[in-house]
N, C-alpha and C positions, 0 to 999 in steps of 0.2 A: 504494500500500500504506500502511496506517495505521501510524504510528510507535508504538513502545512508550509514549512519553509521551502520545500521543493516546489510546491504549487505557486508560492509567491514569486520565487526566482523564475520559474517558467513563464508566468504571466508577464512579469516585467521584461523579460527577454523578448517575448513575442509581441508585446504591445508597445514597448518603448525603444528597446535596443535595435531590434531587427528593422523596424520601419525607418529609424534614423540612419542605420547603416545603408539600407537600400536607397535612401534619398541622398546619400553621399555626405551626410553630416559627419563631422569629426568628433562631436561631443553631444551628449544628451543629459538633460536634467530630469531627475525623478524625485517627486515629493511623496513622503510617506502617507500623508493624508489622502492623496489621490489613489494610491494603490489600495489602501484600506477600504475606501469608499467603493472603488471599482469592483473589488472582490466581495463586497457586502459582508465584511467582517464586523464583529462586535467585540470591542475591548481586546483587540489583538495587535495593537500598535507595537508592543515589544517584539512580537513575532515578525512583523514587517521590518522593523529596524534591524533586528538580528540577522534576518535572511539577506538583507541588502548590504550589511556590514561585512558579511562573511567573504573570505577569500574565495570560497567555492563559487560564489556568484560571479566574481570577476573572471575566474578561470573559465567557467562554463559559458559565459556570455561574450568572452573575448573583449573585455573592457578593462580599463585602468581607472581607479578612483583619482580624480583630479582635485576635488574639493568636497568636503562634507561640512554642512553648516546646521546649526540648531543643537538642541539638547540631546542627551543620549537616546531617549525614547520619547518621541512626540510626533504629532501630525505635521508639525512644521519642519521636520528634518528634511533637508534637501541634499541630494548627492549629484555631483556633476561627474559623469564618466566620460573618459576619452575612449573613442571607439577604434578598435584595431580593425584593419581591413580584413 
């Protein structure tokens, strides 16, 4: 069974990273609150933040973290990822 963290990582890769890569963008910004809302999660902000903070996400999605802003776990956390070709 796929873990919640894996579902979050797959969703962000398919909905944010790959469309940006296809469009030729070199970076993409992801906001925790958007992911939480899109996946219709309830009180799972720590899971969203942990999934996107994980090195596993960067490796799987072929991105590098350029900047992370906001508190440790909040809907306002933003990640800017550099997209590898």
